[in-house]
C-alpha positions in Angstrom: -72.1 169.9 30.7 -73.4 171.8 27.8 -76.4 170.5 25.8 -75.9 167.0 27.3 -72.3 166.8 25.9 -69.3 166.0 28.1 -66.5 168.6 28.0 -62.9 167.5 27.7 -60.2 169.4 29.4 -59.3 171.0 26.1 -62.9 172.1 25.5 -63.4 169.5 22.6 -66.7 167.6 22.5 -67.5 164.0 21.3 -70.5 161.6 21.3 -68.2 158.6 22.4 -64.7 158.8 24.0 -61.9 157.8 21.6 -58.8 156.2 23.0 -55.6 155.2 21.1 -55.0 152.3 23.5 -58.3 150.6 22.2 -57.0 150.8 18.6 -53.8 149.1 19.6 -55.7 146.3 21.5 -57.8 145.6 18.5 -54.8 145.3 16.2 -53.1 142.9 18.6 -56.3 140.7 18.9 -56.6 140.6 15.1 -52.9 139.6 14.8 -53.3 136.9 17.4 -56.4 135.5 15.6 -54.6 135.5 12.3 -51.6 133.8 13.8 -53.8 131.2 15.4 -55.5 130.5 12.1 -52.2 130.2 10.3 -50.8 127.8 12.9 -53.9 125.8 12.9 -53.9 125.6 9.1 -50.3 124.6 9.1 -50.9 121.9 11.6 -53.8 120.6 9.6 -51.8 120.6 6.4 -48.8 118.9 8.0 -51.2 116.3 9.5 -52.7 115.7 6.0 -49.2 115.3 4.5 -48.1 112.9 7.3 -51.4 110.9 7.0 -51.0 110.7 3.2 -47.4 109.6 3.6 -48.4 106.9 6.1 -51.4 105.9 3.9 -49.1 105.7 0.9 -46.6 103.6 2.8 -49.3 101.3 4.1 -50.7 100.9 0.6 -47.3 100.0 -0.8 -46.5 97.6 2.0 -49.9 96.0 1.6 -49.4 95.5 -2.2 -45.9 94.1 -1.5 -47.2 91.7 1.1 -49.8 90.4 -1.4 -47.2 89.8 -4.0 -45.0 88.0 -1.5 -47.9 85.8 -0.4 -48.6 84.9 -4.0 -44.9 84.2 -4.4 -45.2 81.7 -1.5 -48.0 79.9 -3.3 -45.8 79.6 -6.4 -42.9 78.3 -4.3 -45.0 75.6 -2.7 -46.8 74.5 -5.9 -43.5 74.3 -7.7 -42.2 72.1 -5.0 -45.2 69.8 -5.3 -44.8 69.6 -9.0 -41.2 68.5 -8.8 -41.7 65.8 -6.3 -41.4 62.2 -7.8 -44.1 61.1 -5.3 -46.9 63.4 -3.9 -46.9 63.9 -0.1 -48.9 61.1 1.6 -49.4 62.7 5.0 -53.0 63.7 5.8 -52.3 66.3 8.5 -51.4 69.9 7.7 -47.6 70.5 7.6 -45.4 73.6 7.5 -43.7 74.0 4.2 -41.8 77.2 5.1 -41.5 79.6 8.0 -40.3 83.2 7.7 -38.8 82.6 4.3 -37.8 85.8 2.5 -39.8 86.4 -0.7 -39.4 89.9 -2.2 -39.6 92.4 0.6 -41.7 90.1 2.8 -41.3 87.3 5.3 -43.6 84.4 4.4 -45.1 81.5 6.3 -46.5 78.6 4.1 -48.8 75.8 5.3 -49.9 72.9 3.1 -53.2 71.2 4.0 -53.9 67.8 2.4 -57.4 67.0 1.3 -59.0 64.2 3.4 -59.8 62.2 0.3 -56.1 61.9 -0.5 -55.9 58.6 1.3 -58.2 57.1 -1.4 -56.8 58.5 -4.6 -53.6 59.0 -6.5 -54.8 62.3 -7.9 -54.1 64.4 -4.8 -55.5 67.8 -3.8 -54.0 70.3 -1.3 -54.8 73.7 0.1 -51.7 76.0 0.1 -52.0 78.9 2.6 -49.3 81.6 2.3 -49.1 84.5 4.8 -46.7 87.4 4.1 -45.6 90.3 6.3 -44.1 93.6 5.1 -43.8 96.3 7.7 -47.1 96.5 9.4 -49.0 94.9 6.5 -50.1 91.2 6.6 -51.7 89.5 3.6 -52.8 85.9 3.5 -53.6 84.0 0.3 -55.1 80.5 0.1 -55.4 78.4 -3.0 -56.8 75.0 -3.7 -54.6 72.9 -6.1 -55.1 69.5 -7.6 -52.9 67.1 -9.5 -54.0 66.8 -13.1 -54.3 63.6 -15.1 -53.4 63.4 -18.8 -57.1 63.6 -19.4 -56.8 67.3 -18.6 -55.1 67.9 -22.0 -56.8 67.4 -25.3 -53.3 66.8 -26.7 -50.1 65.9 -25.0 -46.9 64.5 -26.6 -43.3 64.0 -25.6 -42.1 63.9 -29.2 -43.9 65.5 -32.1 -42.9 62.7 -34.4 -40.3 61.4 -36.8 -39.6 64.0 -39.6 -42.2 66.8 -39.6 -45.8 66.2 -38.8 -47.7 69.4 -39.5 -50.8 71.0 -38.1 -52.4 72.3 -41.3 -55.3 74.2 -42.7 -58.5 72.4 -41.7 -57.2 71.1 -38.4 -59.3 72.2 -35.4 -57.7 71.6 -31.9 -60.5 72.3 -29.5 -58.8 72.2 -26.1 -55.5 72.5 -24.2 -52.4 71.3 -26.1 -49.1 70.4 -24.4 -45.9 69.1 -26.0 -42.3 68.7 -24.9 -41.3 69.2 -28.5 -41.5 71.9 -31.2 -44.8 72.1 -33.0 -44.9 72.5 -36.8 -47.6 74.6 -38.4 -48.5 74.8 -42.1 -51.3 77.1 -43.3 -54.1 78.1 -40.9 -55.0 75.5 -38.3 -57.2 76.6 -35.5 -56.3 76.1 -31.8 -59.3 76.9 -29.6 -57.5 76.1 -26.3 -54.2 77.2 -24.9 -51.0 75.8 -26.5 -48.0 75.0 -24.4 -44.6 73.9 -25.7 -41.3 73.2 -23.9 -39.5 74.3 -27.1 -38.6 77.9 -27.5 -39.9 78.3 -31.1 -42.5 77.1 -33.6 -41.6 75.5 -36.9 -43.3 77.6 -39.6 -44.3 76.2 -42.9 -45.6 77.9 -46.1 -48.5 80.3 -45.6 -48.0 80.2 -41.8 -51.1 81.7 -40.4 -52.4 79.8 -37.3 -55.3 81.0 -35.2 -54.4 80.8 -31.5 -57.7 81.6 -29.9 -56.5 81.2 -26.3 -52.8 82.1 -26.9 -49.7 80.1 -26.6 -46.6 79.8 -24.3 -43.2 78.5 -25.3 -40.3 77.3 -23.0 -42.6 75.8 -20.3 -41.4 73.0 -18.0 -41.5 69.5 -19.5 -43.8 66.8 -18.3 -43.0 63.1 -18.1 -45.2 60.4 -19.5 -45.7 57.5 -17.1 -44.9 53.8 -17.8 -47.4 51.0 -17.6 -45.6 50.0 -14.4 -46.5 53.4 -12.9 -50.1 52.9 -13.9 -50.2 49.4 -12.4 -48.5 50.7 -9.2 -51.2 53.3 -8.8 -53.8 50.6 -9.2 -52.1 48.3 -6.7 -52.1 51.0 -4.1 -55.6 52.4 -4.5 -57.5 49.6 -6.3 -59.0 46.4 -5.0 -56.9 44.2 -7.2 -59.9 42.4 -8.6 -60.1 43.9 -12.0 -60.7 41.2 -14.7 -57.7 40.1 -16.8 -58.1 38.8 -20.3 -55.5 37.4 -22.7 -55.1 37.6 -26.5 -54.0 34.4 -28.2 -50.9 34.0 -30.3 -51.1 36.3 -33.3 -54.7 37.1 -32.3 -56.5 39.9 -30.6 -58.9 40.1 -27.8 -62.2 41.7 -28.8 -64.4 44.1 -26.8 -67.7 45.4 -28.1 -69.7 47.9 -26.1 -73.5 47.8 -26.2 -76.5 49.2 -24.4 -79.0 46.4 -23.6 -82.3 47.2 -21.8 -80.9 50.5 -20.6 -77.7 48.9 -19.2 -74.2 49.4 -20.5 -72.4 46.1 -21.2 -69.2 44.9 -22.8 -69.1 41.7 -24.8 -65.7 40.1 -24.8 -63.9 37.3 -26.7 -60.5 36.4 -25.5 -58.4 33.8 -23.7 -57.9 33.0 -20.1 -54.5 32.6 -18.3 -54.2 29.0 -19.5 -54.9 29.9 -23.2 -58.4 28.6 -23.2 -61.1 30.6 -25.2 -63.4 32.7 -23.0 -66.4 34.9 -24.0 -69.3 36.5 -22.4 -70.6 39.9 -21.3 -70.2 42.1 -18.3 -72.3 45.1 -17.1 -69.9 48.0 -16.9 -71.2 49.1 -13.5 -70.3 45.7 -12.1 -66.7 45.6 -13.2 -64.4 45.9 -10.2 -62.5 49.2 -10.0 -63.9 50.2 -13.4 -60.9 48.5 -15.1 -60.2 45.7 -17.6 -56.7 44.5 -18.2 -55.8 42.9 -21.5 -52.5 41.0 -22.0 -51.8 41.4 -25.6 -53.6 43.3 -28.4 -57.3 44.2 -28.2 -60.0 45.5 -30.7 -62.7 47.9 -29.4 -65.8 49.4 -30.8 -69.4 50.2 -29.9 -71.6 52.4 -27.7 -70.3 53.0 -24.2 -72.7 53.5 -21.2 -70.8 53.7 -17.9 -67.3 54.4 -16.7 -64.4 52.2 -17.7 -60.6 52.1 -18.4 -59.0 49.5 -20.7 -55.3 48.7 -20.1 -53.6 46.9 -23.0 -50.4 45.4 -21.6 -47.6 43.7 -23.5 -47.5 39.9 -23.5 -43.9 39.7 -24.4 -40.8 41.9 -24.8 -41.9 43.4 -28.1 -45.4 42.0 -28.7 -48.9 43.1 -27.6 -50.0 46.2 -25.8 -51.9 47.7 -28.8 -55.5 48.9 -28.9 -57.2 48.8 -32.3 -60.3 51.0 -32.8 -62.4 49.0 -35.3 -65.4 51.3 -35.7 -67.0 54.4 -34.0 -66.6 54.3 -30.3 -69.3 56.6 -28.9 -70.8 57.4 -25.6 -74.5 56.4 -25.2 -75.3 60.0 -24.2 -73.4 61.7 -27.1 -75.1 63.6 -29.9 -74.7 62.8 -33.6 -71.3 64.4 -33.7 -70.0 62.4 -30.8 -70.1 65.3 -28.3 -71.2 64.3 -24.8 -74.5 66.1 -23.9 -75.0 68.0 -20.6 -75.4 65.5 -17.7 -73.6 62.7 -19.5 -71.8 60.4 -17.1 -70.1 58.0 -19.6 -66.3 57.9 -19.5 -63.8 55.7 -21.3 -60.1 55.5 -20.9 -57.9 53.7 -23.5 -54.3 53.2 -22.1 -52.0 51.2 -24.4 -48.5 50.1 -23.4 -47.6 50.3 -27.1 -50.0 52.1 -29.5 -53.6 53.1 -30.0 -54.4 52.5 -33.7 -57.4 53.4 -35.9 -57.8 50.3 -38.1 -57.8 50.5 -41.9 -61.0 48.6 -42.5 -64.3 49.1 -44.3 -66.1 50.6 -41.2 -63.5 53.4 -40.9 -63.4 54.5 -44.6 -65.7 57.4 -44.1 -65.0 59.4 -40.8 -64.3 57.8 -37.5 -65.7 59.1 -34.2 -64.0 58.3 -30.9 -65.3 59.3 -27.4 -62.4 58.5 -25.0 -59.4 59.6 -23.2 -56.6 58.0 -25.2 -53.0 57.3 -24.1 -50.2 55.5 -26.0 -47.4 55.0 -23.6 -45.0 53.2 -25.9 -45.3 55.1 -29.1 -48.3 56.7 -30.8 -52.0 57.3 -31.5 -52.0 56.7 -35.2 -54.0 55.6 -38.2 -53.2 52.3 -39.9 -52.4 52.9 -43.6 -52.6 56.7 -43.1 -50.6 57.2 -46.3 -52.6 54.8 -48.5 -55.8 54.9 -50.5 -58.3 57.8 -50.7 -59.1 60.4 -48.1 -61.3 59.0 -45.3 -62.9 62.2 -44.0 -62.5 63.4 -40.5 -61.1 61.7 -37.4 -63.3 63.1 -34.7 -62.2 62.8 -31.1 -64.1 64.0 -28.0 -61.8 63.5 -25.0 -58.0 63.6 -24.9 -54.9 62.2 -26.7 -51.6 61.6 -25.0 -48.7 59.8 -26.6 -45.0 59.3 -26.4 -44.4 60.1 -30.1 -46.9 61.8 -32.2 -48.3 59.5 -34.8 -49.5 60.5 -38.3 -53.2 60.2 -39.2 -53.1 61.4 -42.8 -51.1 63.2 -45.6 -51.8 66.4 -47.4 -50.6 68.5 -50.4 -50.8 72.2 -49.9 -54.2 72.6 -48.2 -55.7 69.4 -49.6 -56.0 66.1 -47.8 -54.6 63.3 -49.9 -54.8 60.2 -47.7 -56.1 59.3 -44.2 -58.0 61.7 -42.1 -58.2 65.4 -41.3 -58.3 66.1 -37.5 -61.3 67.3 -35.6 -60.3 67.0 -32.0 -62.4 68.3 -29.0 -61.6 68.4 -25.4 -64.0 66.8 -23.0 -63.9 69.2 -20.0 -65.7 66.7 -17.8 -62.4 64.8 -17.6 -60.6 67.5 -15.6 -62.7 66.9 -12.5 -63.6 63.2 -13.1 -61.2 61.3 -15.4 -61.8 57.6 -16.3 -60.8 55.2 -13.5 -57.0 55.1 -12.8 -56.2 57.3 -15.9 -52.5 58.2 -15.5 -51.5 61.4 -13.7 -49.4 64.1 -15.3 -47.5 65.2 -12.3 -48.7 68.8 -12.7 -50.9 70.9 -10.4 -53.5 73.4 -11.4 -55.2 76.0 -9.2 -58.9 75.2 -8.7 -59.7 78.2 -6.4 -58.0 81.3 -5.1 -59.1 83.6 -2.2 -57.6 86.1 0.2 -58.2 85.5 3.9 -59.1 88.8 5.6 -57.4 89.4 8.9 -59.6 89.0 12.0 
């Protein structure tokens, strides 16, 4: 040892021994570390790819299952709509089991509402569960049968010749027709428009304003007969509704009034034996909220309460008409006839023949009608619609359903010549609470939709 340095056999000196084997070991360790990192990264990347693929597949299957479940709802509600008579059972029943819809297998359960035993306007819950692969989605909707009070305007036939919607007409609510609608100028449709026809008849200056859109080629609806209405009443009513008769070549008369804060109807008619009868009845004491008239009847006045008037024929071709003699307003309506918030007044006018706005002095300057109107035989129309001077506006707050659309006025270009211009407004209260025994439309609408999360 020289100066504290170790001497190698060759006489060389170093502060630390240097070995080639140590360098090779370091290179091998670095390689193994790099290889490990590479393998780990590859595993992680492949796991991410597999996870993403599985996630993507699960997402697609989930979306497909939801679409299949909603298809099951459409299948069940379509079946309900096509039935001539709604299901009467009160217990839940299986509509379909493992039915293929799209890529899914679907189970469908229909749950009747408990109150169905008391009403002809049925409600159901439709629960549809679909499975696609490992995905399960369940949709539940509440559907209800609609009455004709759900439409502001409903017709089977749009009338003899061409009856136009023209500039100045405002249709403020849902419109449905089995026929082709004809439009001249720029009428305004504030609610959705549905037609079973595949086209619109377009007049000069065709420029309608469809605020809520329109659909063509929709399924037809069938108007009921008076026998259908009476059958519903026989099944769900007490059978104690008063029956009044019109005399030969005469009309029964009903005048609505509010006396001492109570809604009444004054009547003048005949009994079953043909003897004259008259008096008054509080609306809230009329059994089943229904008055039956055999023959023709005139109506007018201020309505406080809930009532439906049935005008039935008293012979093969006579009777069954309702004549509106003057304004027919709810007691809780504003100056325009619009029901105010909280209003509970409801009136149904159901005629086996026609509902007619009379041509008399009281109706020469506007006519306001608060009611759900239905003309089963022919039309809602205006007497002398093509005579005399213009009478202003025919204002309706409620709904109008008729077999054949009746004319209410005539026009030249954009100018009213005779009769009335139309100012029709939908009373949305009627969708949830129509007048007593107002006819059903045989259609179902969805009241609520939700997805049931798996437990």
